[in-house]
LOSERO-984854 format. One record per atom (N, C-alpha, C): x, y, z; residue in one letter. Coordinates in steps of 0.05 Angstrom, whole numbers, padded with zeros to 5 digits, always signed. Each point is the difference from the previous one (the first is absolute). Example, Ala and Ser with C-alpha at 12.3 -4.5 7.8 and 13.67 -1.06 7.14 Angstrom:
+00264-00114+00156A;-00018+00024+00000A;+00018+00024+00000A;-00007+00021-00014S;+00016+00024+00001S;-00015+00022+00014S;
END
This chain:
+02395-04599+05287M;-00030+00006+00008M;-00010-00012+00025M;-00013+00014+00019P;-00012-00014+00021P;-00024-00016-00009P;+00001-00024+00014K;-00022-00019-00009K;-00023-00004+00023K;-00022-00002-00011V;-00025-00004+00015V;-00014-00024-00007V;-00007-00019+00018S;-00017-00025-00010S;-00027+00001+00015S;-00020-00006-00014F;-00028-00003+00013F;-00007-00028+00004F;-00008-00010+00023A;-00005-00026+00005A;-00029-00004+00010A;-00020-00004-00019P;-00027-00008+00007P;-00002-00028+00010P;-00023-00005+00016I;-00003-00023+00014I;-00016-00020-00019I;-00019+00015-00017W;-00019-00020-00015W;+00008-00003-00027W;+00000-00024-00010Y;+00004-00007-00028Y;-00025-00020-00012Y;-00004+00002-00023P;+00010+00014-00020P;-00006+00033+00002P;+00020+00016-00005I;-00003+00029+00006I;-00026+00012-00009I;-00005-00004-00027D;-00022+00014-00012D;-00026-00010+00010D;-00004-00020+00014Q;-00025-00009+00013Q;-00005+00014+00028Q;+00016+00015+00010Y;+00000+00009+00028Y;+00001+00031-00002Y;-00020+00012+00007V;+00000+00031-00002V;+00027+00012+00015V;+00005-00007+00025T;+00025+00012+00014T;+00024-00005-00013T;+00004-00026-00012S;+00024-00006-00014S;+00001+00017-00028S;-00021+00006-00012R;-00001+00015-00022R;+00009+00031+00007R;-00018+00010+00017L;+00001+00028+00004L;+00025+00007+00015L;+00008-00015+00018R;+00021+00011+00018R;+00027-00013-00005R;+00000-00017-00022A;+00027-00011-00009A;+00004+00001-00030A;-00014-00015-00015K;+00002-00002-00029K;-00003+00027-00011K;-00021+00014+00004Y;-00006+00026-00015Y;+00022+00018+00008Y;+00010+00000+00024V;+00021+00020+00009V;+00025-00006-00016V;+00008-00025+00000V;+00024-00009-00017V;-00002+00006-00030V;-00025+00001-00008D;-00005+00007-00029D;+00001+00032-00004D;-00009+00016+00018L;+00003+00025+00003L;+00028+00010-00001L;+00018-00013+00015L;+00028+00011+00005L;+00017-00014-00020L;-00009-00018-00023A;+00017-00011-00017A;+00016+00021-00014A;+00027-00003-00003G;+00014+00018-00016G;+00009+00026+00017G;-00009+00001+00026D;+00009+00026+00014D;+00031+00002-00003D;+00008+00025-00002P;+00029+00002-00006P;+00017+00001+00026P;-00014+00000+00023V;+00015+00000+00028V;-00004-00028+00012V;-00024-00011-00002W;-00006-00022+00018W;-00004-00025-00017W;+00011-00023+00010D;-00006-00026-00014D;-00019-00012+00020D;-00023-00005-00014V;-00025-00008+00014V;-00007-00029-00011V;-00003-00019+00019E;-00009-00028-00010E;-00021-00014+00016E;-00010-00019-00012L;-00022-00016+00014L;+00012-00022+00012L;-00009-00012+00022N;+00009-00021+00018N;+00024+00006+00017N;+00001-00010+00023H;+00022+00007+00018H;+00028-00007-00008H;+00018+00021+00002D;+00027-00007-00006D;+00017+00010+00025D;+00013-00020+00012P;+00015+00005+00023P;+00024+00023-00004P;+00007+00002-00026A;+00021+00019-00006A;-00011+00028-00004A;-00026+00004+00000A;-00010+00025-00006A;+00007+00022+00025A;+00000+00025-00008D;+00008+00018+00024D;-00027+00005+00016D;-00026-00005-00014I;-00024+00007+00012I;-00016-00022-00007I;-00016-00015+00022A;-00020-00022-00005A;-00027+00013+00009A;-00017+00000-00021V;-00031+00009+00011V;-00014-00026+00003V;-00009-00010+00024I;-00016-00019+00003I;-00028+00004+00001I;-00014-00011-00017V;-00027+00008-00005V;-00021-00020+00011V;-00011+00012+00023Q;-00024-00013+00015Q;+00009-00017+00020Q;+00012-00025-00009L;+00013-00021+00019L;+00024-00009-00017L;+00013-00018+00015C;+00025-00014-00014C;+00001-00027+00008C;+00011-00014-00018S;+00004-00030+00006S;+00022-00006+00021S;+00003-00022+00009D;+00020-00006+00019D;+00029+00002-00009D;+00003-00007-00026K;+00025+00004-00013K;+00009+00028-00004K;-00018+00018-00009T;+00004+00029-00002T;+00008+00010+00029T;-00020-00008+00021F;+00005+00012+00023F;+00030-00008+00014F;+00007-00023-00006E;+00028-00009+00010E;+00018+00018-00015E;-00002+00003-00025S;+00020+00016-00017S;+00002+00028+00015S;-00022+00015+00006I;+00004+00028+00007I;+00006+00002+00028I;-00006-00023+00016S;+00009-00002+00027S;+00032+00000+00004S;+00008-00019-00018N;+00031-00004+00000N;+00016+00022-00014N;-00012+00017-00015N;+00012+00018-00017N;-00006+00029+00010N;+00014+00010+00019R;-00003+00027+00014R;+00008+00022-00015R;+00015-00004-00022R;+00009+00019-00017R;-00021+00010-00020R;-00019-00018-00006Q;-00020+00008-00016Q;-00024+00017+00014Q;-00004+00023-00014T;-00022+00016+00011T;-00028-00012-00007T;-00015-00004+00020V;-00028-00017-00007V;-00023+00021+00007V;-00016+00002-00020V;-00024+00014+00002V;-00024-00018-00001V;-00017+00002+00020Y;-00023-00022+00001Y;-00024+00019-00007Y;-00013-00010-00022D;-00023+00008-00011D;-00022-00012+00015D;-00012+00010+00022V;-00019-00015+00015V;-00026-00006-00010V;-00008+00017-00019C;-00026-00006-00015C;-00027-00004+00012C;+00000-00020+00022D;-00025-00009+00014D;+00008-00001+00028D;-00021-00002+00018R;+00005+00000+00027R;+00004-00027+00013R;+00021-00012-00014F;+00003-00028+00010F;+00013+00000+00028F;+00009+00023+00011F;+00011-00002+00025F;-00023-00003+00021F;-00024-00002-00007E;-00020-00007+00018E;-00018-00022-00010E;+00009-00018-00015T;-00016-00023-00008T;+00016-00026+00006T;-00012-00021+00008D;+00008-00025+00002D;-00005-00017-00025D;-00001+00010-00023N;-00004-00015-00023N;+00024-00017-00009N;-00006-00024-00009I;+00022-00018-00008I;-00003+00000-00030I;+00023+00008-00015F;+00000+00001-00030F;+00017-00023-00010F;-00011-00015-00020K;+00018-00020-00012K;+00011+00012-00025K;+00029-00007+00000T;+00015+00009-00021T;+00017-00025-00015T;+00015+00006-00017D;+00015-00022-00014D;+00021-00014+00019D;+00007+00017+00021E;+00022-00005+00018E;-00012-00012+00024E;-00027+00000+00003G;-00013-00012+00026G;-00016+00024+00011G;-00015-00006+00023A;-00012+00019+00014A;+00011+00021+00015A;-00011+00024-00002I;+00010+00027+00014I;-00022+00008+00018I;+00005+00006+00026H;-00017+00012+00021H;+00002+00032-00006H;-00022+00008-00008A;+00002+00031-00011A;+00010+00017+00020A;-00008+00001+00026R;+00007+00019+00020R;+00029-00006+00007R;+00008-00022+00005R;+00025-00006+00008R;+00023+00009-00020R;-00006-00006-00027R;+00021+00007-00020R;-00004+00029-00003R;-00022+00013+00000C;-00002+00029-00002C;+00015+00015+00020C;-00001-00008+00026L;+00013+00012+00022L;+00031-00003-00003L;+00007-00024-00010E;+00028-00008-00003E;+00014+00019-00022E;-00018+00005-00022V;+00014+00015-00021V;+00001+00033+00007V;-00022+00005+00016I;+00003+00030+00009I;+00024+00001+00018I;+00005-00019+00017E;+00024+00003+00018E;+00025+00002-00016E;+00004-00016-00021R;+00022+00001-00018R;+00000+00025-00016R;-00020+00012-00007A;+00000+00021-00021A;+00014+00025+00007A;+00009+00013-00018D;+00015+00026+00003D;-00022+00022-00003D;-00021-00004-00016A;-00019+00019-00005A;-00030-00016-00009A;-00020+00011+00005L;-00025-00012-00006L;-00015+00021-00020L;-00015-00013-00019I;-00016+00014-00017I;-00031-00009+00000I;-00018+00015-00005A;-00030-00007+00000A;-00014+00014-00026A;-00019-00016-00007P;-00014+00011-00024P;-00023+00020+00005P;-00007+00005+00026T;-00019+00022+00008T;+00011+00015+00020T;-00009+00025+00004T;+00010+00016+00021T;-00012-00008+00027T;-00023-00014+00000K;-00012-00010+00027K;+00016-00023+00010K;+00012-00015-00019L;+00015-00024+00010L;+00029+00010+00009L;+00011+00022-00015R;+00024+00011+00010R;-00003+00011+00027R;-00021+00014+00007A;-00004+00012+00024A;-00002-00022+00021A;-00013-00022-00004E;-00003-00023+00018E;+00030-00009+00004E;+00015-00006-00018L;+00024-00013+00001L;+00020+00020+00016L;-00002+00023-00005T;+00017+00022+00015T;-00007+00001+00030T;-00026-00005+00006R;-00006-00002+00029R;+00008-00022+00012R;-00003-00026-00013L;+00008-00023+00013L;+00029-00006-00001L;+00014+00011-00022F;+00030-00007+00000F;+00016+00028-00004F;+00000+00016+00024P;+00013+00024-00004P;+00028-00001-00007P;+00013-00020+00005G;+00030-00003-00006G;+00007-00004-00030G;-00022-00005-00017K;+00005-00006-00025K;-00011+00024-00018K;+00016+00012-00017P;-00010+00021-00018P;-00020-00014-00020P;-00018+00015-00007C;-00023-00011-00014C;-00009+00021-00021C;-00002-00010-00026F;-00008+00017-00020F;-00024-00009-00017F;-00017+00017-00008F;-00022-00004-00018F;+00009-00002-00029F;-00003-00020-00014I;+00001-00006-00025I;-00022-00006-00017I;-00013+00015-00018P;-00023-00006-00012P;+00004-00023-00019P;-00023-00014-00010E;+00000-00021-00018E;-00007+00014-00027E;+00013-00014-00020S;-00006+00006-00028S;-00028-00013-00005S;-00009+00007-00024I;-00027-00008-00007I;-00003-00030-00012I;-00015-00013+00016D;+00001-00031-00013D;-00011-00004-00026D;+00008-00022-00011Y;-00007-00006-00029Y;+00011+00019-00017Y;+00017+00019+00011K;+00014+00022-00018K;-00019+00015-00019K;-00026+00004+00016A;-00020+00017-00014A;+00009+00030-00001A;-00013+00016-00016S;+00003+00028-00003S;-00029+00011-00004S;-00003+00027+00008P;-00025+00012-00004P;-00016-00009-00022P;-00026-00009+00004T;-00018-00008-00020T;-00026+00012+00004T;-00013+00006-00023A;-00026+00014+00002A;-00020-00018+00013A;-00020+00011+00018A;-00021-00015+00016A;-00013-00019-00022A;-00004-00024+00013T;-00014-00022-00014T;-00030+00009-00003T;-00012-00012-00019A;-00030+00008-00007A;-00019-00012+00020A;-00020+00013+00002I;-00026-00006+00014I;-00016-00021-00017I;-00008-00025+00010G;-00016-00017-00015G;+00007-00030+00002G;+00022-00006+00010S;+00010-00030+00000S;-00011-00012+00026S;-00007+00016+00020R;-00008-00007+00030R;+00018-00021+00011R;+00025+00001-00008R;+00016-00022+00011R;+00018+00017+00022R;+00002-00013+00024L;+00010+00012+00023L;+00024-00018+00009L;+00023+00009-00006V;+00025-00016+00006V;+00009+00006+00029V;+00007-00024+00011W;+00018+00000+00024W;+00023-00021-00006W;+00024+00008+00010F;+00023-00020-00006F;+00017+00000+00022F;+00018-00021+00004G;+00018-00004+00022G;-00003-00025+00013G;+00013-00002+00025H;-00003-00026+00016H;-00024+00004+00017H;-00013-00023+00004V;-00025+00001+00018V;+00007-00001+00028V;+00025-00003+00008T;+00010-00003+00028T;+00004+00028+00012T;+00005-00002+00023R;+00008+00026+00017R;-00022+00023-00003R;-00024-00010-00003G;-00022+00023+00000G;-00006+00015-00025G;+00018-00006-00021N;-00002+00014-00025N;-00029-00003-00014N;-00009-00026+00002F;-00026-00004-00013F;-00021+00002+00022F;+00001-00010+00022E;-00021+00003+00020E;-00009+00030+00007E;+00021+00016-00002S;-00006+00028+00006S;-00016+00013-00023S;+00003-00009-00025A;-00014+00008-00024A;-00027-00010-00005A;-00009-00021+00014R;-00024-00016-00007R;-00023+00018+00004R;-00002+00017+00019W;-00025+00018+00003W;-00004+00016-00024W;+00023+00012-00011I;-00003+00014-00023I;-00007-00014-00025I;+00013-00024-00003I;-00008-00017-00022I;-00029-00009+00000I;-00009-00008+00022D;-00027-00009+00004D;-00021+00024-00005D;+00007+00023+00011H;-00022+00021-00002H;+00002+00010-00029H;+00022+00000-00015L;-00001+00008-00030L;-00015-00022-00015L;+00003-00024+00006R;-00012-00023-00012R;-00030+00002+00002R;-00011+00003+00024T;-00025-00001+00008T;-00017+00025-00007T;+00011+00025+00005H;-00013+00022-00007H;+00005+00018-00024H;+00025-00006-00011W;+00008+00015-00024W;+00001-00017-00026W;-00001-00028+00002G;-00001-00017-00022G;+00029-00007-00012G;+00020+00001+00018Y;+00026-00005-00010Y;+00005-00030+00002Y;+00019-00009-00020R;+00009-00029+00003R;+00028+00000+00010R;+00006-00014+00021P;+00025+00000+00011P;+00020-00017-00019P;+00026+00009-00002V;+00019-00013-00014V;+00025-00003+00018V;+00006-00023+00012L;+00017+00000+00022L;+00026-00016-00012L;+00022+00017-00002V;+00024-00011-00013V;+00017-00009+00022V;+00003-00026+00003T;+00014-00010+00025T;+00006-00030-00008T;+00009-00011+00021T;+00006-00032+00001T;-00024-00014+00003T;-00009-00017-00018P;-00029-00016+00001P;+00001-00016+00024P;+00020-00016+00004D;-00004-00019+00023D;-00003+00012+00026D;+00015+00021+00006T;-00001+00014+00025T;-00028+00018+00001T;-00010+00010-00018L;-00029+00011+00001L;-00019-00020+00005L;+00001-00019-00017S;-00024-00023+00004S;+00001-00011+00028S;+00025-00003+00011H;+00003-00013+00026H;-00012+00017+00023H;+00009+00025-00001R;-00008+00020+00020R;-00028+00014-00003R;-00008+00005-00027Y;-00023+00012-00006Y;-00014-00012-00023Y;-00010-00023+00003P;-00012-00016-00021P;-00023+00012-00015P;-00016+00018+00014D;-00022+00012-00014D;+00009+00020-00023D;+00027+00007+00003Y;+00010+00020-00021Y;+00016-00014-00022Y;+00004-00025+00001S;+00016-00015-00018S;-00006+00003-00031S;-00027+00004-00004S;-00007+00003-00028S;+00007+00028-00014S;+00008+00017+00018F;+00010+00026-00010F;+00030+00003-00005F;+00012-00021+00005C;+00032-00003+00000C;+00011-00001-00027C;+00021+00019-00005I;+00016-00002-00027I;+00029-00006+00013I;+00010-00024-00009P;+00028-00004+00011P;+00021+00024-00004P;+00014+00006+00019W;+00019+00022-00001W;+00022-00007-00020W;+00008+00019-00015S;+00022+00003-00016S;+00005+00027-00010S;+00023+00008-00004I;+00003+00028-00013I;-00018+00007-00023I;-00003-00019-00017E;-00014+00003-00022E;-00028+00000+00005E;-00012-00014+00014N;-00027-00001+00011N;-00009+00024+00015N;+00019+00008+00016L;-00011+00025+00017L;+00002+00025-00022L;+00019+00002-00015Q;+00002+00023-00020Q;-00027+00000-00017Q;-00005-00022-00010R;-00026-00003-00017R;-00024+00007+00017R;-00003-00011+00023E;-00025+00008+00018E;+00000+00028+00008E;+00021+00015+00004L;+00001+00026+00005L;-00007+00018-00022L;+00005-00011-00025S;-00005+00017-00023S;-00030+00000-00005S;-00016-00023+00011M;-00029+00000-00005M;-00014+00007+00021M;+00011+00005+00022A;-00016+00008+00027A;-00011+00024+00000A;-00023+00003+00014E;-00012+00024+00005E;+00005+00014+00025E;+00011-00019+00021L;+00004+00010+00025L;+00021-00020+00012L;+00012+00008+00020C;+00019-00018+00016C;-00002+00006+00029C;+00004-00019+00018V;-00001+00004+00028V;+00026-00008+00014V;+00011+00017+00018V;+00022-00005+00014V;-00005+00002+00031V;+00007-00017+00016S;-00003+00005+00027S;+00020-00015+00017S;+00003+00008+00027H;+00020-00014+00015H;-00015-00010+00025H;+00009-00019+00017A;-00009-00007+00025A;+00007+00019+00021A;-00015+00002+00020V;+00004+00020+00023V;+00027-00003+00011V;+00009-00026+00002E;+00029-00004+00012E;+00022+00004-00017E;-00005+00009-00025E;+00019+00008-00021E;+00000+00030-00008E;+00002+00019+00019P;-00003+00026-00004P;+00021+00013-00017P;+00024-00015-00002A;+00024+00010-00014A;+00006-00009-00027A;-00022-00012-00008K;+00006-00014-00028K;+00004+00019-00025K;+00014-00009-00017S;+00004+00017-00026S;-00020+00005-00019S;-00002+00020-00013P;-00025+00007-00017P;+00006-00012-00028P;+00016-00019-00004N;+00009-00009-00029N;-00022-00010-00014N;-00019-00014+00011R;-00025-00008-00016R;-00015+00024-00012R;-00003+00017+00019F;-00016+00026-00007F;+00014+00016-00022F;+00026+00002+00003V;+00015+00012-00018V;-00001-00012-00029V;+00004-00028+00000A;-00003-00013-00024A;-00025+00000-00014A;-00022+00000+00014A;-00025-00002-00013A;-00007+00028-00010A;+00004+00020+00015M;-00002+00030-00009M;+00015+00006-00025M;+00024-00012+00000M;+00019+00008-00025M;-00012-00013-00021M;-00014-00024+00002H;-00010-00012-00023H;-00028+00011-00009H;-00009+00025+00014G;-00022+00012-00006G;-00026-00010+00012G;+00002-00016+00022V;-00024-00011+00012V;-00007+00016+00025V;-00024+00012+00001P;-00004+00015+00023P;-00005-00019+00024P;+00015+00006+00020T;+00001-00020+00021T;-00011+00011+00029T;-00013-00017+00015L;-00012+00009+00025L;+00019-00013+00021L;+00010+00014+00020V;+00016-00013+00020V;-00015+00002+00026V;+00011-00020+00018S;-00013+00003+00028S;+00022-00010+00021S;+00001+00017+00021N;+00015-00012+00022N;+00030-00002-00009N;+00010+00020-00014S;+00027-00002-00010S;+00014+00029+00002S;+00011+00007+00023P;+00014+00026+00003P;+00017+00008-00023P;+00016-00016-00011S;+00016+00008-00020S;-00015+00008-00026S;-00022-00013-00006C;-00015+00007-00023C;-00017+00025+00005C;-00010+00002+00027S;-00016+00023+00004S;+00017+00027+00000S;+00026-00003+00008E;+00019+00020-00001E;+00002+00013-00030E;+00003-00018-00017I;+00002+00009-00029I;-00026+00014-00008I;-00024-00014+00005L;-00024+00012-00006L;-00004+00026+00012L;+00005+00005+00025R;+00000+00027+00016R;+00017+00020-00017R;+00024-00007-00007A;+00020+00017-00012A;-00011+00009-00028A;-00016-00018-00015A;-00008+00006-00027A;-00027+00014+00002A;-00013+00005+00025G;-00025+00011+00003G;-00024-00017-00005G;+00003-00028+00001H;-00021-00017-00006H;-00003-00022+00025H;+00001+00011+00025G;-00006-00018+00021G;-00027-00013+00002G;-00018+00009-00015L;-00028-00014-00004L;+00002-00028-00005L;+00022-00007-00015F;+00001-00027-00012F;+00015-00020+00020F;+00003+00010+00023S;+00009-00019+00024S;-00027-00006+00015S;-00008-00021+00000V;-00028-00008+00011V;+00002-00015+00022V;-00015+00003+00023E;+00000-00016+00021E;-00029-00009+00009E;-00019+00007-00018S;-00030-00009+00007S;-00015-00001-00026S;-00023-00016+00001P;-00016-00001-00024P;-00010+00026-00011P;-00004+00020+00022L;-00012+00029-00011L;+00024+00011-00016L;+00025+00001+00012A;+00023+00013-00014A;+00005-00014-00026A;-00006-00028-00002L;+00007-00013-00025L;-00022+00008-00023L;-00024+00003+00010D;-00020+00010-00021D;+00005+00028-00008D;+00009+00016+00020R;+00006+00027-00012R;+00023+00004-00019R;+00020-00019+00006A;+00024-00002-00020A;-00012-00011-00027A;-00017-00019+00002M;-00009-00011-00026M;-00017+00017-00016M;-00014+00016+00014E;-00016+00022-00015E;+00019+00019-00015E;+00019+00008+00010R;+00021+00016-00012R;+00012-00012-00026R;+00008-00028+00001L;+00012-00015-00019L;-00022-00006-00027L;-00023+00006+00007L;-00017-00004-00024L;+00001+00023-00022L;+00011+00025+00009D;+00004+00019-00015D;+00028-00004-00015D;-00001-00004-00028P;+00023-00002-00014P;+00024+00022+00008P;-00010+00024+00001E;+00018+00022+00004E;+00012-00003+00027E;-00015-00006+00020E;+00012-00005+00028E;+00019-00022+00000E;-00006-00022-00012R;+00014-00025-00002R;+00030+00007-00012R;-00002+00016-00024H;+00024+00008-00012H;+00020+00016+00017H;-00012+00022+00012T;+00013+00016+00022T;+00011-00015+00020T;-00015-00017+00012Y;+00010-00015+00023Y;+00026-00019-00009Y;-00003-00014-00022V;+00024-00013-00006V;+00025+00016-00009V;-00005+00021-00015H;+00023+00017-00008H;+00012+00012+00022H;-00013+00013+00018E;+00013+00015+00022E;+00013-00020+00021E;-00013-00020+00003V;+00014-00020+00020V;+00026-00010-00015V;-00001-00005-00025Q;+00025-00011-00013Q;+00021+00020+00000Q;-00008+00025-00002L;+00023+00021+00001L;+00014-00002+00030L;-00016+00000+00020E;+00011-00005+00028E;+00015-00024+00003E;-00007-00021-00013M;+00013-00027+00003M;+00027+00003-00016M;+00001+00013-00022W;+00024+00002-00014W;+00018+00016+00015W;-00009+00021+00012R;+00020+00014+00016R;+00014-00016+00024R;-00015-00017+00010R;+00011-00016+00021R;+00012-00026-00009R;-00008-00011-00022H;+00007-00028-00005H;+00013-00005-00030H;+00007+00022-00012S;+00009-00004-00027S;+00026-00014+00001S;+00010-00013-00023P;+00025-00011+00001P;+00026+00019+00007P;-00004+00023-00008E;+00023+00020+00005E;+00002+00003+00030E;-00024+00006+00014V;-00002+00002+00026V;+00010-00021+00016V;-00005-00026-00005V;+00009-00020+00013V;+00031-00005-00007V;+00010+00004-00023R;+00027-00003-00006R;+00017+00019+00017R;-00009+00028+00002R;+00014+00018+00014R;+00001-00009+00029R;-00023-00008+00012A;+00000-00009+00028A;+00019-00020+00005A;+00005-00019-00014Y;+00020-00020+00005Y;+00025+00009-00005Y;+00008+00016-00017L;+00026+00011-00003L;+00007+00020+00022L;-00019+00013+00009D;+00006+00017+00027D;+00007-00015+00020D;-00015-00023+00005L;+00005-00020+00022L;+00029-00011-00002L;+00006-00009-00022F;+00024-00013-00004F;+00023+00021+00007F;-00003+00024-00011E;+00022+00020+00005E;+00002+00008+00032E;-00023-00002+00014R;+00002+00003+00029R;+00013-00022+00015R;-00004-00025-00008I;+00008-00024+00017I;+00025-00009-00010I;+00011+00007-00024L;+00027-00014-00008L;+00017+00000+00022L;+00015-00020+00008P;+00023+00000+00020P;+00019+00025-00004P;+00005+00014+00018G;+00018+00023-00001G;-00012+00027-00001G;-00026+00001-00008N;-00015+00024-00006N;-00009+00013+00028N;-00006-00019+00019D;-00011+00011+00028D;-00020+00019-00002D;-00021-00003-00017N;-00022+00020-00005N;-00025-00002+00015N;+00000-00023+00017Y;-00027-00009+00013Y;+00006-00005+00032Y;
END
């Protein structure tokens, strides 16, 4: 059996969305496959190595010295344009330098959004690049719309890279004009350091805490910074699959789903647009229709079977000797 190993950069795996969605969940989906032996963590003996987001010095040395191994680089983020320094168990990594090094070594690239794939194809025309969708985080499946009445407005994720800053205007407007109480599921220390005025709304992130808060939420907010146009819609997909009507802002990947489902109204870029969307969500029937129809579109794009098939198709194309790309 040909072997594939997935190598995420962030550990513990369950605590990092990219490690979960782009490594662990994929390995789980492909467990027991009759053709492919798929495992977590880098294996120099594997036929195909999938490097997820970045890689450690040790893993980079391994793939650099082993030209027999086919390397797929799951770029995930636009680290090819950032000078961020990330601390890992093996020491500090300069994001842009390592990203470009792995792109140079890689035999193929993959991306979680069509927008990022297009950018990678333009910037690195010599590297075949494929779009591979993400599965649904927290392993959620379509759930009925949550009830009106709790006035709980959930935001979750990291407060860095504009995720929270870009959502503040929505949170503040809904708090001031619509009477919602923010529930911010994130890392308390980081939130209190960067945004001390919001620290009283914080719930420490954990899988269990987030699932509980989503089950009680009346609304959710997802947005991305202007400089992050190619970000994955994974938070939007997770919230909607839990049945929470979600407002999105400045997120091309989320807006694409909304337009395809016929609900572009819920992509809001101004207070006026936000108020119009809120008026629709006060109607229980509209609320149910919004959640149900968007879930159908999300399942069409991100269901476990869709993701499983996408990876199997990729492996079949890039297996050494096939010459399919």
